[in-house]
C-alpha positions in Angstrom: -30.6 -24.9 2.9 -27.8 -27.4 4.6 -26.2 -25.4 7.3 -23.3 -27.5 6.7 -23.2 -27.0 3.5 -23.4 -23.0 3.4 -20.7 -22.4 6.2 -17.9 -24.0 5.0 -18.5 -23.7 0.8 -19.2 -19.6 1.9 -16.1 -19.4 3.7 -13.8 -21.4 1.6 -14.8 -19.4 -1.4 -14.5 -16.1 -0.4 -11.4 -16.9 1.5 -9.7 -18.8 -1.5 -10.7 -16.1 -4.1 -8.9 -13.8 -1.8 -6.0 -15.2 -1.9 -5.9 -16.7 -5.2 -6.2 -13.2 -6.3 -3.2 -12.0 -4.3 -1.0 -14.9 -5.4 -1.8 -14.4 -9.0 -0.6 -10.4 -8.8 2.4 -11.7 -7.2 3.2 -14.3 -9.5 2.7 -12.2 -12.0 5.4 -11.7 -14.8 7.6 -8.8 -14.0 8.3 -6.9 -16.6 11.8 -7.5 -18.3 14.4 -4.7 -17.4 14.6 -2.8 -20.4 17.9 0.3 -21.1 17.3 3.7 -19.2 15.7 6.2 -21.7 17.1 9.1 -22.5 15.4 11.2 -20.2 16.6 14.9 -21.7 14.5 14.0 -25.3 12.1 12.4 -24.6 10.3 14.7 -21.4 7.9 17.4 -22.5 8.1 20.9 -20.3 4.8 21.2 -19.2 2.6 23.9 -20.4 -0.2 25.6 -18.4 -3.6 25.5 -19.7 -5.3 28.1 -21.3 -7.2 29.3 -18.0 -4.2 30.3 -16.8 -2.4 33.0 -18.5 0.3 32.0 -21.0 3.8 32.3 -20.2 6.0 34.2 -22.9 6.4 30.7 -25.2 7.0 27.2 -24.3 9.1 24.8 -25.3 8.7 22.4 -28.4 9.7 19.4 -29.6 11.7 20.9 -32.3 13.9 22.7 -29.6 14.8 19.6 -27.3 18.7 19.6 -26.8 20.6 16.2 -26.8 21.4 14.7 -23.5 24.0 16.3 -21.6 26.3 13.5 -21.3 29.3 15.9 -19.7 26.7 16.6 -16.8 28.6 16.5 -13.7 26.6 15.5 -10.5 27.2 16.2 -6.6 26.7 13.1 -3.9 25.5 14.8 -0.8 24.6 13.0 2.5 22.5 13.5 5.8 20.9 11.4 8.2 18.3 10.6 6.4 19.4 10.3 2.8 22.1 9.7 0.2 21.0 12.0 -2.7 22.4 13.1 -5.6 21.6 16.4 -8.1 22.9 16.4 -11.8 23.6 19.5 -13.6 21.7 18.0 -16.6 18.5 20.0 -15.5 19.1 20.0 -12.0 17.6 17.1 -11.4 17.4 14.6 -8.3 18.4 12.1 -9.7 19.0 9.3 -7.0 17.7 9.6 -3.3 18.8 6.5 -0.6 16.6 6.2 2.3 19.2 5.6 4.9 16.8 4.4 7.5 15.1 1.5 5.3 16.6 -1.4 4.0 16.4 -2.4 0.1 15.4 -5.8 0.1 19.0 -6.6 -0.1 21.5 -7.4 2.5 23.4 -4.3 3.0 21.6 -2.3 0.1 19.5 0.7 1.2 16.1 1.9 -0.1 16.6 3.6 -3.5 13.4 5.5 -4.2 14.9 7.8 -7.0 17.2 6.5 -9.7 17.7 6.7 -13.4 19.0 3.0 -14.1 17.4 0.3 -15.1 14.4 2.1 -12.7 13.5 5.6 -13.5 12.0 7.8 -11.0 13.4 11.2 -10.9 12.3 15.1 -9.3 12.6 17.6 -11.9 11.6 21.3 -12.0 12.0 24.3 -14.4 11.0 27.4 -15.4 8.2 27.7 -18.2 8.8 29.9 -21.3 11.4 29.7 -24.3 14.6 30.3 -23.5 14.1 29.9 -19.5 15.8 26.7 -17.8 14.6 23.9 -17.2 15.2 19.8 -16.7 16.9 19.7 -19.9 19.0 22.7 -19.4 22.8 22.4 -18.4 22.9 23.6 -15.2 25.8 24.8 -12.9 26.5 23.5 -9.5 28.0 25.9 -7.4 30.6 25.0 -4.0 29.3 23.7 -1.0 29.4 21.0 1.2 28.3 17.5 0.9 27.1 16.2 4.3 25.5 18.0 7.5 28.2 19.9 9.1 28.6 19.1 12.9 25.8 21.7 14.9 24.1 22.0 11.6 20.5 21.8 11.1 20.7 21.6 7.4 22.3 21.4 3.8 21.8 23.2 0.8 22.9 22.5 -2.8 23.1 25.5 -4.7 22.9 25.1 -9.0 22.5 28.1 -11.7 21.7 28.6 -15.4 22.6 31.7 -17.6 20.0 33.5 -18.7 20.6 36.7 -21.2 23.1 37.6 -18.3 21.0 36.7 -15.7 21.4 34.1 -13.2 18.7 31.3 -12.2 19.0 29.7 -9.1 17.8 26.3 -7.9 18.7 25.6 -4.8 17.6 22.2 -2.6 17.6 22.4 0.8 17.6 19.6 2.9 16.9 19.0 6.4 18.5 17.2 9.6 15.7 14.3 10.9 13.6 15.6 7.8 12.1 13.9 4.7 11.0 17.4 3.8 13.4 18.3 0.8 13.5 22.1 -0.2 13.2 24.0 -3.6 13.1 27.0 -4.3 13.3 28.8 -8.0 14.8 32.5 -7.6 14.3 34.5 -10.4 15.4 37.8 -9.8 16.2 39.7 -13.1 14.6 36.6 -15.2 11.1 37.1 -16.7 9.4 34.3 -15.8 5.9 33.5 -14.9 5.5 30.2 -14.3 7.5 27.2 -12.7 6.6 23.7 -12.4 7.9 20.8 -10.1 6.9 16.7 -11.3 8.3 13.4 -10.9 9.5 11.3 -13.6 8.3 7.9 -13.2 8.3 4.7 -15.3 5.3 2.3 -14.7 7.5 -0.6 -13.4 7.2 -2.7 -10.0 10.7 -2.0 -8.3 12.9 -5.0 -8.1 12.1 -6.6 -4.2 10.2 -4.2 -3.3 6.3 -4.4 -2.9 7.1 -8.2 -2.8 4.8 -10.8 -0.9 1.5 -9.1 -2.7 3.1 -5.6 -2.7 2.2 -5.6 -6.1 -1.5 -5.6 -5.5 -1.6 -2.0 -3.4 -1.5 0.9 -6.0 1.5 2.8 -7.8 1.1 5.5 -9.6 0.2 9.5 -9.1 -2.5 10.7 -6.9 -3.9 14.5 -6.2 -5.7 16.2 -3.6 -7.5 18.7 -2.6 -9.9 20.4 0.1 -12.8 20.5 -2.2 -11.9 16.9 -4.4 -10.3 15.3 -1.9 -7.8 12.0 -2.5 -7.7 10.8 -6.4 -5.3 8.1 -7.5 -4.7 8.0 -11.4 -3.9 5.0 -13.0 -0.5 4.7 -15.5 -2.7 2.7 -18.1 -5.6 5.3 -17.4 -3.5 8.2 -18.4 -1.7 6.2 -21.5 -5.3 6.0 -23.0 -6.0 9.6 -22.2 -8.7 8.5 -19.5 -7.3 9.7 -16.2 -9.3 12.2 -14.3 -8.7 14.5 -11.9 -8.8 17.5 -10.2 -6.4 20.7 -12.9 -6.9 23.7 -11.1 -6.8 24.7 -7.2 -5.6 26.9 -4.9 -4.9 24.1 -2.2 -3.5 20.2 -2.7 -0.5 18.4 -3.9 0.5 16.1 -6.0 2.1 12.5 -5.2 3.7 9.4 -6.5 2.6 6.4 -4.2 4.2 3.4 -4.5 4.3 -0.1 -1.8 5.5 1.9 1.7 7.1 4.6 0.3 6.0 8.1 -1.7 7.0 11.2 -3.1 4.8 14.7 -3.3 5.1 18.3 -4.3 3.6 20.3 -1.5 3.3 23.7 -2.9 2.8 26.5 0.2 -0.1 28.5 0.7 -3.3 29.3 -0.6 -1.8 29.8 -4.5 -3.5 29.6 -7.7 -2.3 25.6 -9.1 -2.2 23.4 -11.9 -1.9 19.5 -11.7 -0.9 17.6 -14.6 -0.5 13.8 -15.4 0.9 13.1 -18.5 2.8 9.8 -20.3 6.0 11.4 -22.0 6.9 8.3 -24.1 8.7 4.8 -23.1 6.6 4.3 -20.6 7.4 6.9 -18.6 5.2 9.0 -17.3 5.5 12.4 -15.6 3.1 14.0 -12.4 3.3 17.2 -11.5 2.1 21.2 -10.4 2.5 24.0 -12.2 3.1 27.1 -9.9 3.2 31.2 -10.9 6.5 33.4 -9.9 5.3 35.5 -7.8 8.3 38.3 -7.2 10.6 37.0 -9.1 10.7 33.3 -6.6 8.4 30.1 -6.1 9.0 27.7 -3.8 7.9 24.3 -2.8 8.1 21.0 -0.2 9.1 17.7 -1.8 8.3 14.8 0.3 10.2 11.8 -0.5 9.8 8.8 2.1 7.9 6.4 4.0 4.4 6.2 4.8 4.4 7.0 8.0 0.8 8.2 8.6 0.9 9.8 11.6 4.1 12.1 10.4 2.2 12.5 6.9 -0.8 13.7 8.5 1.4 16.7 10.3 2.9 17.2 6.7 0.2 18.4 4.8 -3.7 17.9 4.9 -4.8 14.0 3.5 -1.2 13.2 2.7 -1.8 10.2 4.8 -4.2 9.0 2.2 -1.4 7.8 0.1 -1.5 4.5 2.4 -3.4 1.7 0.2 -5.6 0.1 2.3 -7.7 -1.0 -0.4 -11.7 -0.7 -0.8 -12.1 -1.3 3.0 -10.2 2.1 3.9 -12.8 3.4 6.2 -12.3 0.4 8.3 -8.8 -0.2 8.3 -7.9 3.8 9.3 -9.2 3.0 12.7 -8.0 -0.6 12.7 -4.6 0.9 12.5 -4.7 3.5 14.6 -5.5 1.1 17.4 -2.5 -1.1 16.5 -0.3 2.5 16.7 -2.5 2.7 20.5 -1.3 -0.7 21.1 2.5 -0.7 20.4 2.9 2.9 21.8 2.4 0.9 24.9 4.0 -2.6 23.8 6.6 -1.0 21.7 6.7 -4.2 19.7 4.9 -5.0 16.3 4.7 -8.4 17.1 3.4 -8.3 20.1 0.8 -5.9 19.3 -1.3 -7.4 16.3 -1.6 -10.4 19.0 -3.1 -8.1 21.6 -5.1 -6.5 18.7 -6.5 -9.7 17.3 -7.4 -10.8 20.9 -9.3 -7.2 20.8 -11.3 -7.7 17.9 -11.8 -11.3 19.0 -13.8 -9.7 22.0 -15.9 -7.3 19.9 -17.3 -10.0 18.2 -17.7 -12.9 20.5 -21.2 -12.8 20.6 -21.3 -12.9 16.9 -18.9 -15.7 16.9 -20.2 -17.9 20.3 -23.3 -17.4 18.4 -21.8 -20.0 15.4 -20.0 -21.9 17.2 -23.4 -22.9 19.0 -25.2 -23.9 16.1 -22.0 -26.0 14.8 -21.8 -27.5 18.0 -25.7 -28.0 18.0 -24.9 -29.7 14.2 -22.5 -32.1 15.6 -25.3 -33.9 17.9 -27.7 -33.7 15.2 -25.3 -35.5 12.6 -26.1 -38.8 13.1 -29.6 -38.0 12.5 -29.2 -36.3 9.4 -26.8 -38.9 8.3 -29.8 -41.6 9.2 -32.0 -39.2 6.7 -30.0 -38.8 4.7 -30.1 -42.5 4.2 -33.6 -43.1 4.1 -34.1 -40.0 1.4 -31.3 -40.2 -0.3 -33.1 -40.6 -4.0 -35.6 -37.8 -2.8 -34.0 -34.7 -2.3 -36.9 -32.6 -1.6 -38.1 -35.2 0.4 -35.3 -34.8 2.4 -35.0 -31.4 2.2 -37.8 -31.3 4.0 -37.3 -34.2 6.7 -33.8 -31.8 7.0 -36.1 -28.4 8.1 -38.1 -30.4 10.2 -35.4 -32.1 11.8 -33.7 -28.0 12.1 -37.0 -27.0 13.7 -37.4 -29.7 16.2 -33.8 -29.3 17.4 -34.0 -25.3 17.8 -30.9 -24.7 15.2 -30.8 -22.2 12.6 -29.6 -22.8 9.3 -27.9 -19.7 9.1 -27.2 -19.5 12.4 -23.1 -19.8 11.6 -22.9 -18.8 8.7 -24.3 -15.0 9.1 -21.7 -14.0 12.2 -19.1 -15.0 10.0 -20.2 -12.8 7.1 -20.3 -10.2 9.7 -17.0 -10.3 10.6 -15.4 -10.7 7.2 -15.2 -7.4 5.5 -13.3 -6.6 9.5 -10.7 -9.4 8.5 -10.2 -8.2 4.7 -9.7 -4.5 6.3 -7.4 -6.0 8.8 -5.0 -7.9 6.1 -5.0 -4.3 4.3 -3.7 -2.8 7.5 -0.8 -4.9 7.9 -0.3 -5.5 3.9 -0.1 -1.4 3.9 1.7 -0.4 6.8 5.2 0.7 6.5 6.0 0.4 10.4 5.4 -3.5 9.6 8.9 -3.3 7.7 11.8 -4.8 8.8 9.9 -4.7 12.4 10.9 -7.8 14.4 9.0 -10.1 16.5 10.7 -12.3 18.4 14.0 -14.7 17.7 13.4 -16.0 13.9 11.1 -13.5 13.0 13.2 -10.3 12.0 10.8 -8.9 9.5 7.2 -9.4 9.6 6.6 -7.6 6.2 8.5 -10.8 4.9 7.8 -14.5 5.0 8.3 -16.8 7.8 12.3 -17.9 6.5 11.4 -20.9 8.2 7.4 -21.9 7.5 7.2 -21.9 11.3 4.4 -19.9 11.5 2.3 -21.2 8.2 2.9 -24.4 9.5 1.4 -23.9 12.9 -1.5 -21.8 11.2 -2.3 -25.0 8.6 -2.1 -27.0 12.0 -4.8 -24.6 13.8 -6.8 -25.2 10.9 -6.6 -28.9 11.0 -7.7 -29.1 14.3 -10.9 -26.4 14.0 -11.7 -28.8 10.8 -12.1 -31.7 13.6 -14.1 -29.5 15.6 -16.7 -29.0 12.7 -19.8 -31.0 12.7 -18.9 -33.9 9.5 -20.2 -32.9 6.3 -22.7 -36.1 5.3 -21.4 -35.2 1.6 -18.0 -37.0 0.6 -16.8 -34.2 -1.7 -17.8 -31.4 0.8 -16.2 -33.7 3.3 -13.1 -33.8 1.2 -13.2 -29.8 0.7 -13.1 -29.3 4.7 -10.3 -31.4 4.7 -8.2 -29.7 2.0 -8.2 -26.3 3.0 -5.8 -26.7 5.7 -3.6 -27.6 3.1 -4.3 -25.1 0.8 -3.9 -22.2 3.0 -1.1 -23.5 4.1 0.7 -23.6 0.8 -0.7 -20.0 0.0 0.8 -18.6 3.6 4.1 -20.1 3.0 4.8 -16.7 1.0 2.6 -14.3 3.2 4.0 -11.6 5.3 4.7 -12.9 9.0 2.7 -10.5 10.8 -0.6 -11.5 8.5 0.4 -15.2 9.4 0.8 -14.1 13.0 -3.0 -12.5 13.0 -4.2 -15.2 11.0 -2.4 -17.7 13.2 -3.3 -16.5 16.9 -7.0 -15.8 15.8 -6.9 -19.5 14.7 -6.1 -20.6 18.5 -8.7 -17.9 20.1 -11.8 -19.5 17.7 -10.4 -23.3 18.6 -10.3 -22.4 22.7 -13.5 -20.5 22.1 -15.5 -23.1 19.8 -14.0 -26.4 22.2 -15.4 -24.3 25.0 -18.7 -24.3 23.5 -18.7 -27.4 21.6 -18.5 -29.0 25.2 -20.5 -27.1 26.8 -23.3 -28.3 23.9 -22.7 -31.2 24.0 -22.5 -31.9 27.6 -25.8 -30.9 28.1 -27.5 -32.9 25.1 -25.7 -35.7 27.1 -27.7 -34.7 30.1 -31.0 -34.2 28.1 -30.5 -38.0 26.4 -29.5 -39.8 29.5 
């Protein structure tokens, strides 16, 4: 097979497929906004399965109360959160992350909300007449912000059950994305409690932009035995969702690009996990826990997917970062990137150093590829002559080309195989930079103030396109006119695609191209210099 055909076509086809797939997902029509659903009347209260001792009784649709339009809410603030807790269900109905921008200047990232986008934290007791997320709770007097010198803030709500009180307590901590949630049922006969995230299946406006839509969004479960399991919304709707249902450890999460919320039960307690569709494109994912000694407590993590911190919070929680199908390669790459950042302190320069290190690691392979291409440049005139001589006889032409390769000691696959070996690493790095929340809002220099969004002036994509054009000039000219046109079109196509790529990805690709040009130019100069001496 003609090496000049194989190398560019394999690389071009694979790269174009990857780019076009991301492009299609990014530009897919977004679902039109819909009116906020009546959450109180559509969300079913979970019921333990038959294998778990059943509570006294569970609520059914016939006893679902109407939405409480008179319910009050309390807004509270900490150093990391601006939160709203409603008396309707005692739900956490709004959660802003003050340290993360929302994609619009002056706006914070809103994780939980109940407007056009629905995403709530809900909890309650299981059993007839017991308070749940459909019950009207009473907010108790308390502070709305962290007092000076205090490290925590508590919000209490109560619900009456036959003269007794059930107390729900939210505890917010300074400098922490963990929120404690406790149900105190002292004096109330309650066997089980549930904690769930209620979310619609729509992408958040402005979040996941620049190909974030290609990362996973939906529920996820983790146990020591079953490990990490992602569940698609569409599988839940079709009744085909497969995930762990019972364990003595593990957690349940709701994952989206860059951010996650997760219910993290404490200790080794038998628990039941569930994920279900509850109507109007709403999905609930949660965990059922036994009430022991009149009390049940759990931690809710709601924040960024910062991998080193997630790993310290709960086993396996760092796995919510979506690295695609090459996580086994992407995770070590990000670890190395973090190590570099710990020394340099800037993610842009860290990407550049990482690119150099990866280039050095693959130096022997890429050098073999460039030597093969350099030799191909030397024999291009002879190949063109063979084409003119045997152009009408394809079989004879291929035989003569193989003889020429053998005579000149050129491996037709010498330039292709090294590239194929490196492709998984390049894709893994793509996913690493795409999924790392650390890139979100991270500046590099000058006009690049956020490596997770496109270059506002398209400077990097244009430089990247220019480097691709230079590389094309350094490669041997294909004898096939169609193939030659494809090679010339590649820089234009890639430049257009990269105009909307996150600046961090474009930076990596540009630096990699510059290093490749330097290596390829040096090797080509050496090979061609040696060829001229031999011919002389």
